[in-house]
C-alpha positions in Angstrom: 0.0 0.0 0.0 2.8 2.4 0.8 4.5 1.8 -2.6 1.2 2.4 -4.4 0.8 5.7 -2.4 4.3 6.8 -3.3 3.8 6.0 -7.0 0.5 7.9 -7.0 2.0 11.0 -5.3 5.0 10.9 -7.8 2.6 10.8 -10.8 0.4 13.5 -9.3 3.3 15.8 -8.8 4.7 15.1 -12.3 1.3 15.8 -13.8 1.0 19.2 -12.0 4.4 20.2 -13.3 3.6 19.6 -17.0 0.0 20.6 -17.0 -1.4 23.4 -19.2 -2.4 26.7 -17.6 -6.1 26.4 -17.1 -6.7 30.2 -17.3 -4.2 31.0 -20.0 -5.7 33.4 -22.6 -6.1 31.9 -26.1 -4.4 33.4 -29.1 -6.7 35.2 -31.5 -7.2 33.4 -34.8 -5.2 35.8 -37.0 -2.8 35.2 -39.8 0.1 36.4 -37.6 -0.8 34.0 -34.8 -1.4 31.0 -37.2 2.1 31.5 -38.6 3.9 31.3 -35.3 5.9 28.1 -34.7 8.6 29.1 -32.2 8.8 31.2 -29.0 11.1 33.7 -30.7 8.3 34.7 -33.0 6.0 35.3 -30.0 8.6 37.4 -28.3 8.9 39.7 -31.3 5.6 41.3 -30.3 5.0 40.2 -26.7 7.6 41.3 -24.2 8.4 38.7 -21.6 9.5 41.2 -19.0 5.8 42.5 -18.8 4.4 39.0 -18.1 4.4 37.5 -14.7 5.4 33.8 -14.2 6.8 33.5 -17.7 10.4 32.6 -18.7 12.0 33.2 -22.1 12.4 29.4 -22.6 8.7 28.6 -21.8 6.7 27.0 -24.7 4.1 29.7 -25.5 2.0 27.4 -27.8 1.6 24.8 -25.0 -0.7 27.1 -23.0 -1.7 29.8 -25.4 -3.4 27.9 -28.3 -5.6 29.1 -31.1 -9.3 28.4 -30.5 -11.7 28.8 -33.4 -15.3 29.8 -32.9 -16.9 31.9 -30.3 
C-alpha cells in the first residue's frame, strides 16, 4: 500500500508540473498567430518582462493555443 501511495504521489506531482495553464488566454485566430511556430516569434511582439510567471524558454504554444469559434 505504501508503494502504491508513493507511486500515486509521484505521478500526481509530475502531472502538476507539466499541465497546461487552465486560465491562459487563447491566441486570437489571426494570420500572424497562425504563422507562429517558435517562441522567438511570440517574443517579437509580446515582451516577456511585462508578463508574470513567464520565462523566455517557456513554450508559448503549450498554454496559449488558437481556438476557433466563439
